[in-house]
C-alpha positions as YAML, in Angstrom:
chain: A
units: angstrom
residues:
- id: 1
  name: MET
  ca: [81.65, 81.78, 130.78]
- id: 2
  name: THR
  ca: [83.04, 78.26, 130.29]
- id: 3
  name: GLU
  ca: [85.30, 77.39, 127.39]
- id: 4
  name: PRO
  ca: [83.51, 75.87, 124.38]
- id: 5
  name: ILE
  ca: [84.23, 72.28, 123.44]
- id: 6
  name: ILE
  ca: [85.55, 73.42, 120.03]
- id: 7
  name: ARG
  ca: [85.50, 76.53, 117.86]
- id: 8
  name: VAL
  ca: [84.30, 75.86, 114.33]
- id: 9
  name: ALA
  ca: [85.96, 77.60, 111.38]
- id: 10
  name: ASP
  ca: [82.96, 78.35, 109.15]
- id: 11
  name: ILE
  ca: [79.55, 77.22, 107.99]
- id: 12
  name: ALA
  ca: [79.62, 74.45, 105.36]
- id: 13
  name: TRP
  ca: [76.14, 73.73, 104.00]
- id: 14
  name: GLY
  ca: [72.42, 73.49, 104.61]
- id: 15
  name: ARG
  ca: [70.59, 70.18, 104.20]
- id: 16
  name: ILE
  ca: [66.87, 69.95, 103.34]
- id: 17
  name: LYS
  ca: [64.37, 67.43, 101.94]
- id: 18
  name: SER
  ca: [62.28, 67.83, 98.77]
- id: 19
  name: PRO
  ca: [59.92, 65.37, 97.04]
- id: 20
  name: ASP
  ca: [61.11, 66.23, 93.50]
- id: 21
  name: LEU
  ca: [64.83, 66.75, 92.92]
- id: 22
  name: ASP
  ca: [64.20, 68.05, 89.38]
- id: 23
  name: VAL
  ca: [62.07, 70.87, 90.77]
- id: 24
  name: GLN
  ca: [64.62, 71.65, 93.50]
- id: 25
  name: GLU
  ca: [67.53, 71.65, 91.05]
- id: 26
  name: GLU
  ca: [65.71, 74.03, 88.72]
- id: 27
  name: PHE
  ca: [65.10, 76.51, 91.55]
- id: 28
  name: LEU
  ca: [68.66, 76.35, 92.87]
- id: 29
  name: THR
  ca: [70.05, 76.81, 89.35]
- id: 30
  name: ASN
  ca: [67.84, 79.86, 88.86]
- id: 31
  name: PHE
  ca: [68.98, 81.03, 92.29]
- id: 32
  name: GLY
  ca: [72.58, 80.94, 91.05]
- id: 33
  name: MET
  ca: [74.08, 77.61, 92.19]
- id: 34
  name: ILE
  ca: [75.82, 74.93, 90.13]
- id: 35
  name: LYS
  ca: [75.11, 71.20, 90.27]
- id: 36
  name: VAL
  ca: [78.04, 69.13, 91.54]
- id: 37
  name: GLU
  ca: [76.47, 65.70, 91.62]
- id: 38
  name: ARG
  ca: [73.10, 64.05, 91.79]
- id: 39
  name: THR
  ca: [72.20, 60.53, 92.84]
- id: 40
  name: ASN
  ca: [68.81, 58.82, 92.93]
- id: 41
  name: ASP
  ca: [68.04, 60.40, 96.29]
- id: 42
  name: LYS
  ca: [70.39, 63.39, 96.80]
- id: 43
  name: LEU
  ca: [71.31, 66.64, 95.04]
- id: 44
  name: PHE
  ca: [74.56, 68.53, 95.72]
- id: 45
  name: MET
  ca: [74.96, 72.16, 94.62]
- id: 46
  name: ARG
  ca: [77.98, 74.46, 94.81]
- id: 47
  name: GLY
  ca: [78.90, 78.11, 94.34]
- id: 48
  name: THR
  ca: [81.92, 79.67, 92.70]
- id: 49
  name: GLY
  ca: [84.12, 79.33, 95.81]
- id: 50
  name: ALA
  ca: [86.35, 76.46, 96.86]
- id: 51
  name: SER
  ca: [83.66, 74.53, 98.78]
- id: 52
  name: HIS
  ca: [82.82, 71.20, 97.17]
- id: 53
  name: HIS
  ca: [79.14, 71.90, 97.85]
- id: 54
  name: LEU
  ca: [77.11, 74.29, 99.96]
- id: 55
  name: HIS
  ca: [73.58, 72.92, 99.61]
- id: 56
  name: VAL
  ca: [72.30, 69.34, 99.94]
- id: 57
  name: THR
  ca: [68.78, 68.17, 99.08]
- id: 58
  name: GLU
  ca: [67.63, 64.69, 100.07]
- id: 59
  name: LYS
  ca: [64.56, 63.18, 98.44]
- id: 60
  name: GLY
  ca: [61.55, 63.01, 100.74]
- id: 61
  name: ASP
  ca: [58.68, 65.00, 102.17]
- id: 62
  name: PRO
  ca: [59.55, 68.72, 102.39]
- id: 63
  name: GLY
  ca: [61.59, 69.40, 105.51]
- id: 64
  name: PHE
  ca: [64.66, 70.88, 107.13]
- id: 65
  name: ILE
  ca: [67.35, 68.43, 108.23]
- id: 66
  name: SER
  ca: [70.52, 70.18, 109.32]
- id: 67
  name: LEU
  ca: [73.16, 72.87, 109.10]
- id: 68
  name: ALA
  ca: [76.81, 71.86, 108.78]
- id: 69
  name: PHE
  ca: [79.85, 73.69, 110.17]
- id: 70
  name: ARG
  ca: [83.53, 73.11, 109.41]
- id: 71
  name: ALA
  ca: [85.80, 71.98, 112.23]
- id: 72
  name: ALA
  ca: [89.30, 73.42, 112.33]
- id: 73
  name: SER
  ca: [90.85, 69.93, 112.56]
- id: 74
  name: GLU
  ca: [89.99, 66.26, 112.73]
- id: 75
  name: ASP
  ca: [91.18, 66.33, 116.34]
- id: 76
  name: ASP
  ca: [88.29, 68.69, 117.05]
- id: 77
  name: LEU
  ca: [85.86, 66.09, 115.72]
- id: 78
  name: HIS
  ca: [87.23, 63.49, 118.13]
- id: 79
  name: LYS
  ca: [87.07, 65.99, 120.99]
- id: 80
  name: LEU
  ca: [83.44, 66.78, 120.17]
- id: 81
  name: ALA
  ca: [82.52, 63.11, 119.88]
- id: 82
  name: LYS
  ca: [84.07, 62.44, 123.28]
- id: 83
  name: GLU
  ca: [82.80, 65.44, 125.25]
- id: 84
  name: ALA
  ca: [79.43, 66.44, 123.76]
- id: 85
  name: GLU
  ca: [76.37, 64.74, 125.16]
- id: 86
  name: SER
  ca: [74.40, 62.73, 122.56]
- id: 87
  name: ALA
  ca: [77.10, 63.27, 119.92]
- id: 88
  name: SER
  ca: [77.60, 60.60, 117.29]
- id: 89
  name: GLY
  ca: [81.00, 59.07, 116.86]
- id: 90
  name: VAL
  ca: [83.37, 60.36, 114.20]
- id: 91
  name: GLU
  ca: [81.81, 59.09, 110.96]
- id: 92
  name: ASP
  ca: [83.06, 58.80, 107.39]
- id: 93
  name: ILE
  ca: [80.75, 60.83, 105.15]
- id: 94
  name: ASP
  ca: [79.47, 58.53, 102.41]
- id: 95
  name: GLU
  ca: [78.64, 61.37, 100.01]
- id: 96
  name: PRO
  ca: [80.36, 63.31, 97.23]
- id: 97
  name: GLY
  ca: [83.22, 65.33, 98.72]
- id: 98
  name: GLY
  ca: [83.91, 62.70, 101.38]
- id: 99
  name: GLY
  ca: [85.37, 63.82, 104.69]
- id: 100
  name: LYS
  ca: [84.38, 63.03, 108.26]
- id: 101
  name: ARG
  ca: [81.75, 64.37, 110.63]
- id: 102
  name: VAL
  ca: [80.17, 64.31, 114.05]
- id: 103
  name: ARG
  ca: [76.42, 64.79, 114.31]
- id: 104
  name: LEU
  ca: [74.92, 66.74, 117.22]
- id: 105
  name: ILE
  ca: [71.28, 67.33, 118.11]
- id: 106
  name: GLU
  ca: [70.53, 70.91, 119.11]
- id: 107
  name: PRO
  ca: [67.71, 71.67, 121.61]
- id: 108
  name: ASN
  ca: [64.97, 71.88, 118.97]
- id: 109
  name: GLY
  ca: [65.79, 68.40, 117.69]
- id: 110
  name: TYR
  ca: [67.59, 69.42, 114.50]
- id: 111
  name: THR
  ca: [70.98, 68.08, 113.49]
- id: 112
  name: ILE
  ca: [74.14, 70.15, 113.54]
- id: 113
  name: GLU
  ca: [76.80, 68.43, 111.43]
- id: 114
  name: VAL
  ca: [80.40, 69.28, 112.26]
- id: 115
  name: VAL
  ca: [82.61, 68.25, 109.36]
- id: 116
  name: HIS
  ca: [86.26, 68.14, 108.33]
- id: 117
  name: GLY
  ca: [88.34, 66.98, 105.39]
- id: 118
  name: ILE
  ca: [85.77, 67.68, 102.68]
- id: 119
  name: GLU
  ca: [87.33, 67.64, 99.22]
- id: 120
  name: ALA
  ca: [87.99, 71.17, 97.95]
- id: 121
  name: ALA
  ca: [86.81, 72.40, 94.55]
- id: 122
  name: ASP
  ca: [88.58, 74.61, 92.06]
- id: 123
  name: GLU
  ca: [87.30, 78.14, 92.39]
- id: 124
  name: ILE
  ca: [85.37, 79.53, 89.44]
- id: 125
  name: PRO
  ca: [86.62, 83.02, 88.53]
- id: 126
  name: VAL
  ca: [84.07, 85.79, 88.99]
- id: 127
  name: ASP
  ca: [84.84, 88.87, 86.92]
- id: 128
  name: ARG
  ca: [83.24, 92.09, 88.04]
- id: 129
  name: GLN
  ca: [83.72, 95.59, 86.74]
- id: 130
  name: ALA
  ca: [84.89, 98.33, 89.07]
- id: 131
  name: TYR
  ca: [82.51, 100.91, 90.54]
- id: 132
  name: ASN
  ca: [83.03, 104.58, 89.75]
- id: 133
  name: LEU
  ca: [82.58, 105.95, 93.27]
- id: 134
  name: GLY
  ca: [82.35, 109.72, 93.18]
- id: 135
  name: ASN
  ca: [83.83, 110.27, 96.62]
- id: 136
  name: ILE
  ca: [86.74, 107.85, 96.11]
- id: 137
  name: ASP
  ca: [87.59, 107.33, 92.45]
- id: 138
  name: LYS
  ca: [85.17, 108.52, 89.80]
- id: 139
  name: TYR
  ca: [87.44, 107.17, 87.03]
- id: 140
  name: LYS
  ca: [87.95, 103.61, 88.24]
- id: 141
  name: ARG
  ca: [86.17, 102.38, 85.12]
- id: 142
  name: ALA
  ca: [87.41, 105.03, 82.68]
- id: 143
  name: ASN
  ca: [86.58, 104.22, 79.03]
- id: 144
  name: GLU
  ca: [84.91, 100.98, 80.14]
- id: 145
  name: LEU
  ca: [81.14, 100.73, 79.84]
- id: 146
  name: TRP
  ca: [79.13, 98.98, 82.57]
- id: 147
  name: ARG
  ca: [77.38, 95.97, 81.08]
- id: 148
  name: ARG
  ca: [76.02, 92.98, 83.01]
- id: 149
  name: ALA
  ca: [74.38, 90.16, 81.06]
- id: 150
  name: PRO
  ca: [70.97, 89.12, 82.41]
- id: 151
  name: GLY
  ca: [70.70, 85.80, 84.21]
- id: 152
  name: PRO
  ca: [70.83, 84.24, 87.68]
- id: 153
  name: ALA
  ca: [72.79, 85.71, 90.55]
- id: 154
  name: THR
  ca: [76.30, 84.36, 91.13]
- id: 155
  name: VAL
  ca: [76.28, 82.45, 94.42]
- id: 156
  name: MET
  ca: [79.82, 82.34, 95.79]
- id: 157
  name: ARG
  ca: [79.47, 80.77, 99.25]
- id: 158
  name: ILE
  ca: [77.04, 79.99, 102.03]
- id: 159
  name: GLY
  ca: [76.95, 82.83, 104.55]
- id: 160
  name: HIS
  ca: [74.65, 81.86, 107.43]
- id: 161
  name: GLY
  ca: [71.70, 79.86, 108.63]
- id: 162
  name: VAL
  ca: [68.76, 80.89, 110.83]
- id: 163
  name: ILE
  ca: [66.63, 78.61, 113.01]
- id: 164
  name: GLY
  ca: [63.43, 79.66, 114.74]
- id: 165
  name: THR
  ca: [63.06, 78.44, 118.32]
- id: 166
  name: PRO
  ca: [60.79, 78.69, 121.38]
- id: 167
  name: LYS
  ca: [63.90, 77.97, 123.53]
- id: 168
  name: MET
  ca: [66.06, 81.02, 122.91]
- id: 169
  name: HIS
  ca: [68.25, 81.02, 126.03]
- id: 170
  name: GLU
  ca: [68.78, 77.26, 126.02]
- id: 171
  name: CYS
  ca: [69.65, 77.26, 122.32]
- id: 172
  name: THR
  ca: [72.10, 80.14, 122.35]
- id: 173
  name: ALA
  ca: [73.93, 78.63, 125.32]
- id: 174
  name: TRP
  ca: [74.03, 75.28, 123.54]
- id: 175
  name: ILE
  ca: [75.44, 76.55, 120.23]
- id: 176
  name: ARG
  ca: [78.12, 78.62, 121.94]
- id: 177
  name: HIS
  ca: [79.20, 75.79, 124.23]
- id: 178
  name: HIS
  ca: [79.30, 73.08, 121.57]
- id: 179
  name: ILE
  ca: [80.79, 74.84, 118.53]
- id: 180
  name: GLY
  ca: [82.22, 78.05, 119.96]
- id: 181
  name: LEU
  ca: [80.19, 80.74, 118.24]
- id: 182
  name: ILE
  ca: [80.21, 84.17, 119.89]
- id: 183
  name: ALA
  ca: [77.45, 86.76, 120.11]
- id: 184
  name: SER
  ca: [77.66, 89.84, 117.89]
- id: 185
  name: ASP
  ca: [74.28, 91.43, 118.61]
- id: 186
  name: GLU
  ca: [71.38, 90.41, 120.84]
- id: 187
  name: VAL
  ca: [67.99, 91.90, 119.96]
- id: 188
  name: PHE
  ca: [65.61, 92.38, 122.89]
- id: 189
  name: VAL
  ca: [62.07, 93.59, 123.60]
- id: 190
  name: GLU
  ca: [60.19, 95.33, 126.43]
- id: 191
  name: ASP
  ca: [63.28, 97.25, 127.56]
- id: 192
  name: ASP
  ca: [64.56, 94.02, 129.07]
- id: 193
  name: LYS
  ca: [67.92, 92.70, 127.85]
- id: 194
  name: ASP
  ca: [67.00, 89.26, 129.16]
- id: 195
  name: LYS
  ca: [64.09, 89.09, 126.68]
- id: 196
  name: VAL
  ca: [66.18, 88.31, 123.61]
- id: 197
  name: ILE
  ca: [64.17, 87.57, 120.48]
- id: 198
  name: ALA
  ca: [67.02, 87.34, 117.95]
- id: 199
  name: SER
  ca: [70.62, 86.31, 118.56]
- id: 200
  name: PHE
  ca: [73.27, 87.10, 115.92]
- id: 201
  name: ASN
  ca: [76.33, 84.85, 116.36]
- id: 202
  name: ARG
  ca: [79.65, 84.77, 114.48]
- id: 203
  name: ILE
  ca: [82.70, 82.57, 114.17]
- id: 204
  name: ASP
  ca: [85.31, 83.15, 116.86]
- id: 205
  name: GLY
  ca: [88.28, 83.88, 114.61]
- id: 206
  name: GLY
  ca: [90.35, 85.68, 117.23]
- id: 207
  name: LYS
  ca: [92.10, 88.58, 115.52]
- id: 208
  name: GLU
  ca: [90.91, 87.46, 112.08]
- id: 209
  name: TYR
  ca: [87.90, 89.27, 110.64]
- id: 210
  name: VAL
  ca: [84.77, 87.24, 109.93]
- id: 211
  name: ASP
  ca: [81.21, 87.96, 108.81]
- id: 212
  name: HIS
  ca: [79.02, 89.74, 111.36]
- id: 213
  name: HIS
  ca: [76.98, 86.57, 111.75]
- id: 214
  name: VAL
  ca: [77.18, 82.97, 110.63]
- id: 215
  name: PHE
  ca: [74.16, 81.72, 112.60]
- id: 216
  name: LEU
  ca: [71.02, 83.14, 114.23]
- id: 217
  name: TYR
  ca: [68.42, 81.82, 116.54]
- id: 218
  name: ILE
  ca: [65.21, 83.82, 116.25]
- id: 219
  name: GLY
  ca: [62.33, 83.53, 118.69]
- id: 220
  name: ASN
  ca: [59.26, 81.67, 117.41]
- id: 221
  name: GLU
  ca: [56.45, 79.62, 118.94]
- id: 222
  name: ASN
  ca: [57.51, 76.80, 116.62]
- id: 223
  name: ALA
  ca: [60.94, 75.43, 115.74]
- id: 224
  name: GLY
  ca: [62.19, 75.24, 112.19]
- id: 225
  name: LEU
  ca: [64.34, 76.77, 109.49]
- id: 226
  name: ASN
  ca: [63.80, 80.49, 108.98]
- id: 227
  name: HIS
  ca: [66.25, 80.82, 106.09]
- id: 228
  name: ILE
  ca: [69.61, 79.88, 104.58]
- id: 229
  name: SER
  ca: [71.72, 82.72, 103.22]
- id: 230
  name: PHE
  ca: [74.25, 82.86, 100.37]
- id: 231
  name: GLU
  ca: [76.77, 85.53, 99.44]
- id: 232
  name: VAL
  ca: [76.94, 87.04, 95.95]
- id: 233
  name: PRO
  ca: [79.61, 89.45, 94.66]
- id: 234
  name: ASP
  ca: [77.95, 92.84, 94.79]
- id: 235
  name: PHE
  ca: [74.82, 94.99, 94.78]
- id: 236
  name: ASP
  ca: [74.25, 94.57, 91.04]
- id: 237
  name: ASP
  ca: [74.34, 90.81, 91.41]
- id: 238
  name: VAL
  ca: [71.61, 90.98, 94.06]
- id: 239
  name: MET
  ca: [69.52, 93.11, 91.70]
- id: 240
  name: MET
  ca: [70.07, 90.95, 88.63]
- id: 241
  name: GLY
  ca: [69.31, 87.80, 90.60]
- id: 242
  name: HIS
  ca: [66.11, 89.42, 91.85]
- id: 243
  name: GLU
  ca: [64.97, 90.28, 88.33]
- id: 244
  name: HIS
  ca: [65.85, 86.82, 87.01]
- id: 245
  name: LEU
  ca: [63.75, 85.07, 89.67]
- id: 246
  name: ARG
  ca: [60.96, 87.63, 89.34]
- id: 247
  name: ASP
  ca: [60.79, 87.32, 85.57]
- id: 248
  name: SER
  ca: [60.65, 83.52, 85.73]
- id: 249
  name: GLY
  ca: [57.25, 83.90, 87.40]
- id: 250
  name: ASP
  ca: [57.72, 80.59, 89.20]
- id: 251
  name: TYR
  ca: [58.83, 81.62, 92.70]
- id: 252
  name: ASP
  ca: [57.48, 83.60, 95.65]
- id: 253
  name: HIS
  ca: [59.38, 86.69, 96.72]
- id: 254
  name: VAL
  ca: [59.44, 87.20, 100.51]
- id: 255
  name: TRP
  ca: [61.37, 90.38, 101.35]
- id: 256
  name: GLY
  ca: [63.77, 92.86, 99.79]
- id: 257
  name: ILE
  ca: [65.68, 94.46, 98.32]
- id: 258
  name: GLY
  ca: [67.08, 96.44, 101.25]
- id: 259
  name: ARG
  ca: [70.05, 96.88, 103.58]
- id: 260
  name: HIS
  ca: [69.96, 95.39, 107.08]
- id: 261
  name: VAL
  ca: [70.94, 97.31, 110.20]
- id: 262
  name: LEU
  ca: [72.62, 94.35, 111.95]
- id: 263
  name: GLY
  ca: [75.25, 92.95, 109.61]
- id: 264
  name: SER
  ca: [74.51, 95.68, 107.04]
- id: 265
  name: GLN
  ca: [74.03, 93.22, 104.18]
- id: 266
  name: ILE
  ca: [72.14, 94.19, 101.05]
- id: 267
  name: TYR
  ca: [69.52, 91.42, 101.02]
- id: 268
  name: ASP
  ca: [66.84, 89.70, 98.95]
- id: 269
  name: TYR
  ca: [64.72, 86.70, 100.11]
- id: 270
  name: TRP
  ca: [62.90, 84.07, 98.01]
- id: 271
  name: LYS
  ca: [61.00, 80.88, 98.76]
- id: 272
  name: ASP
  ca: [61.89, 77.68, 96.96]
- id: 273
  name: PRO
  ca: [59.01, 75.60, 95.52]
- id: 274
  name: TYR
  ca: [58.46, 73.93, 98.90]
- id: 275
  name: GLY
  ca: [58.50, 77.07, 101.01]
- id: 276
  name: ARG
  ca: [62.10, 77.15, 102.32]
- id: 277
  name: VAL
  ca: [63.47, 80.70, 102.33]
- id: 278
  name: HIS
  ca: [66.80, 81.35, 100.58]
- id: 279
  name: GLU
  ca: [68.60, 84.70, 100.75]
- id: 280
  name: HIS
  ca: [71.02, 86.49, 98.41]
- id: 281
  name: TRP
  ca: [73.24, 89.06, 100.11]
- id: 282
  name: ALA
  ca: [76.28, 91.22, 99.46]
- id: 283
  name: ASP
  ca: [78.49, 93.54, 101.53]
- id: 284
  name: SER
  ca: [78.46, 92.30, 105.14]
- id: 285
  name: ASP
  ca: [80.09, 93.98, 108.12]
- id: 286
  name: THR
  ca: [83.17, 92.05, 109.26]
- id: 287
  name: LEU
  ca: [84.28, 91.80, 112.90]
- id: 288
  name: ASN
  ca: [87.00, 90.24, 114.99]
- id: 289
  name: ALA
  ca: [87.14, 89.25, 118.65]
- id: 290
  name: GLU
  ca: [87.68, 92.86, 119.73]
- id: 291
  name: TYR
  ca: [84.04, 93.62, 118.91]
- id: 292
  name: GLU
  ca: [82.01, 93.24, 122.07]
- id: 293
  name: THR
  ca: [78.45, 91.96, 122.16]
- id: 294
  name: ARG
  ca: [75.85, 94.70, 121.82]
- id: 295
  name: TYR
  ca: [72.24, 94.65, 123.04]
- id: 296
  name: ILE
  ca: [69.88, 96.27, 120.56]
- id: 297
  name: PRO
  ca: [66.17, 97.12, 121.01]
- id: 298
  name: ALA
  ca: [64.01, 95.30, 118.47]
- id: 299
  name: ASP
  ca: [62.60, 98.49, 116.97]
- id: 300
  name: GLU
  ca: [66.17, 99.45, 116.02]
- id: 301
  name: GLY
  ca: [67.86, 96.15, 115.23]
- id: 302
  name: LEU
  ca: [65.22, 94.53, 113.03]
- id: 303
  name: LYS
  ca: [64.74, 97.54, 110.77]
- id: 304
  name: SER
  ca: [66.34, 98.12, 107.39]
- id: 305
  name: GLN
  ca: [68.66, 101.03, 106.71]
- id: 306
  name: TRP
  ca: [66.71, 101.32, 103.49]
- id: 307
  name: GLY
  ca: [64.04, 99.13, 101.99]
- id: 308
  name: GLU
  ca: [60.67, 97.97, 103.22]
- id: 309
  name: PRO
  ca: [60.10, 96.70, 106.79]
- id: 310
  name: ALA
  ca: [60.24, 92.95, 107.30]
- id: 311
  name: PRO
  ca: [56.83, 91.41, 106.56]
- id: 312
  name: MET
  ca: [55.22, 89.18, 109.17]
- id: 313
  name: GLU
  ca: [55.38, 86.37, 106.59]
- id: 314
  name: PHE
  ca: [59.17, 86.50, 106.99]
- id: 315
  name: ILE
  ca: [59.38, 87.22, 110.73]
- id: 316
  name: ASN
  ca: [57.07, 84.33, 111.64]
- id: 317
  name: HIS
  ca: [58.33, 81.89, 109.04]
- id: 318
  name: VAL
  ca: [59.71, 78.47, 109.95]
- id: 319
  name: SER
  ca: [60.05, 75.38, 107.77]
- id: 320
  name: PRO
  ca: [59.90, 72.30, 110.05]
...
């Protein structure tokens, strides 16, 4: 295996298009994000973490534009611009948060932004009560009642993005070569490990532990965004966010609540008003470079540990 051009440090944001920014802002607020800035043609939303923003909406016909990943240094941007075929030059980002980027085009024709130097935000404290776990510490919350006010989930950070593709092998090779992701689990069919239908990839953090996956390609006859995923603090936050969106009556629920096998996240999936799937999750597996790639049959890897099976509406979904 050849060395990648660079190894990115994390995912930064997802970028989509919507015809009505008011409608998009209302959904994302109900989903648990906070508006950073809005111009005539763009909307920037953040979570409680230190990222300036983690979701960008441009005004236009509904569509998926790009996923952005953070470079470890500005030198990596220059290396990418020099060595990657069809890469843009190193550009100043003329948007809130500033910074610099290189734009790449992945094999399906979508943009991968690699960014550095984005202005950091002050973290917003997230207070959560302790869990009384019977097998560890039943009295962690002694004399303290559990009370959680109703309302949206608390989005902390972006966790991963998923793109559907008819070019699985070409795409996975491309993403690993260009930005240095490494395979956690490869899901295959027909007892043939070469017939991969879902590829779970993580940041290469060396000895540092990172989320089980930061990016997936999933096999599909058509290319497009399957979903963008955002981390919330805990199981209760997933549940409360679910009830808040459900009770609004304005949005379509796709799948959940359950716990994945691969990654182990507790998950819940919703469509925004223009059909793009957004996920809340909590409690991911974390891995470092010592974890070797596993090959998992589809009937095992795509199940839930608990919760309903994935509906075909989710499995086959792409937003062009």
